[in-house]
BADREN-187994 format. One line per field, with one value per residue: residue in three letters; z, y, x of N, C-alpha, C in turn; chain. Coordinates in steps of 0.1 Angstrom, whole numbers, plus 5000, padded with zeros to 4 digits. Example, Ala and Ser with C-alpha at 12.3 -4.5 7.8 and 13.67 -1.06 7.14 Angstrom:
2
code ALA, SER .
n_c3 5078, 5071 .
n_c2 4943, 4978 .
n_c1 5132, 5128 .
ca_c3 5078, 5071 .
ca_c2 4955, 4989 .
ca_c1 5123, 5137 .
c_c3 5078, 5079 .
c_c2 4967, 5000 .
c_c1 5132, 5129 .
unit A, A .
END
This chain:
46
code UNK, UNK, UNK, UNK, UNK, UNK, UNK, UNK, UNK, UNK, UNK, UNK, UNK, UNK, UNK, UNK, UNK, UNK, UNK, UNK, UNK, UNK, UNK, UNK, UNK, UNK, UNK, UNK, UNK, UNK, UNK, UNK, UNK, UNK, UNK, UNK, UNK, UNK, UNK, UNK, UNK, UNK, UNK, UNK, UNK, UNK .
n_c3 5500, 5485, 5492, 5478, 5452, 5451, 5455, 5432, 5414, 5418, 5402, 5378, 5381, 5374, 5347, 5318, 5314, 5309, 5306, 5317, 5313, 5320, 5327, 5335, 5340, 5336, 5313, 5321, 5309, 5312, 5335, 5346, 5357, 5380, 5394, 5398, 5414, 5437, 5445, 5452, 5472, 5492, 5503, 5517, 5504, 5484 .
n_c2 4301, 4323, 4324, 4302, 4312, 4332, 4317, 4303, 4322, 4326, 4309, 4323, 4343, 4333, 4335, 4354, 4386, 4417, 4430, 4431, 4417, 4420, 4404, 4422, 4457, 4480, 4475, 4467, 4483, 4483, 4472, 4452, 4427, 4433, 4446, 4424, 4408, 4424, 4423, 4396, 4394, 4412, 4396, 4379, 4359, 4358 .
n_c1 3062, 3071, 3098, 3108, 3105, 3124, 3147, 3147, 3155, 3182, 3200, 3199, 3217, 3241, 3242, 3250, 3238, 3220, 3197, 3163, 3132, 3098, 3066, 3047, 3050, 3077, 3104, 3138, 3164, 3192, 3217, 3203, 3211, 3225, 3205, 3188, 3205, 3207, 3180, 3178, 3198, 3188, 3169, 3183, 3198, 3221 .
ca_c3 5486, 5480, 5493, 5466, 5440, 5452, 5453, 5417, 5407, 5420, 5391, 5367, 5384, 5368, 5333, 5313, 5309, 5314, 5304, 5323, 5307, 5329, 5321, 5339, 5344, 5326, 5312, 5326, 5297, 5315, 5349, 5351, 5365, 5393, 5400, 5403, 5425, 5448, 5449, 5459, 5484, 5502, 5509, 5525, 5496, 5479 .
ca_c2 4300, 4334, 4320, 4293, 4320, 4339, 4306, 4299, 4333, 4325, 4304, 4333, 4352, 4327, 4338, 4368, 4394, 4431, 4435, 4423, 4420, 4414, 4403, 4434, 4467, 4485, 4467, 4473, 4483, 4482, 4470, 4442, 4416, 4439, 4448, 4410, 4404, 4432, 4418, 4383, 4397, 4418, 4386, 4370, 4347, 4358 .
ca_c1 3062, 3079, 3112, 3111, 3106, 3137, 3157, 3146, 3161, 3196, 3207, 3200, 3228, 3253, 3242, 3254, 3227, 3220, 3183, 3153, 3118, 3088, 3053, 3041, 3059, 3086, 3116, 3151, 3173, 3206, 3219, 3193, 3217, 3228, 3192, 3183, 3214, 3203, 3167, 3180, 3206, 3180, 3161, 3192, 3202, 3234 .
c_c3 5480, 5481, 5482, 5453, 5440, 5450, 5438, 5409, 5408, 5409, 5379, 5369, 5378, 5353, 5330, 5308, 5315, 5313, 5311, 5317, 5316, 5321, 5324, 5344, 5333, 5325, 5318, 5315, 5300, 5330, 5355, 5360, 5379, 5401, 5406, 5414, 5437, 5454, 5457, 5472, 5495, 5509, 5515, 5517, 5491, 5488 .
c_c2 4311, 4331, 4311, 4301, 4327, 4328, 4302, 4310, 4332, 4320, 4314, 4342, 4346, 4330, 4352, 4375, 4408, 4437, 4425, 4427, 4413, 4413, 4416, 4444, 4470, 4476, 4475, 4472, 4481, 4480, 4460, 4431, 4421, 4442, 4434, 4406, 4411, 4427, 4405, 4386, 4403, 4408, 4375, 4358, 4348, 4365 .
c_c1 3071, 3094, 3116, 3112, 3120, 3148, 3158, 3153, 3176, 3204, 3208, 3212, 3241, 3253, 3246, 3242, 3227, 3206, 3174, 3139, 3108, 3074, 3044, 3051, 3069, 3098, 3128, 3161, 3187, 3207, 3209, 3199, 3220, 3215, 3186, 3192, 3210, 3190, 3169, 3187, 3197, 3171, 3170, 3197, 3216, 3244 .
unit A, A, A, A, A, A, A, A, A, A, A, A, A, A, A, A, A, A, A, A, A, A, A, A, A, A, A, A, A, A, A, A, A, A, A, A, A, A, A, A, A, A, A, A, A, A .
END
């Protein structure tokens, strides 16, 4: 199931953004796209 979640995040990397807002936790005010790219890459996706 977790693999499907990571796969679902990949299309977001095609969008232009810099901020990430989460339901829980602190927002990422800058560098959000790179943070997401790293998260996906660490799991062997990008």
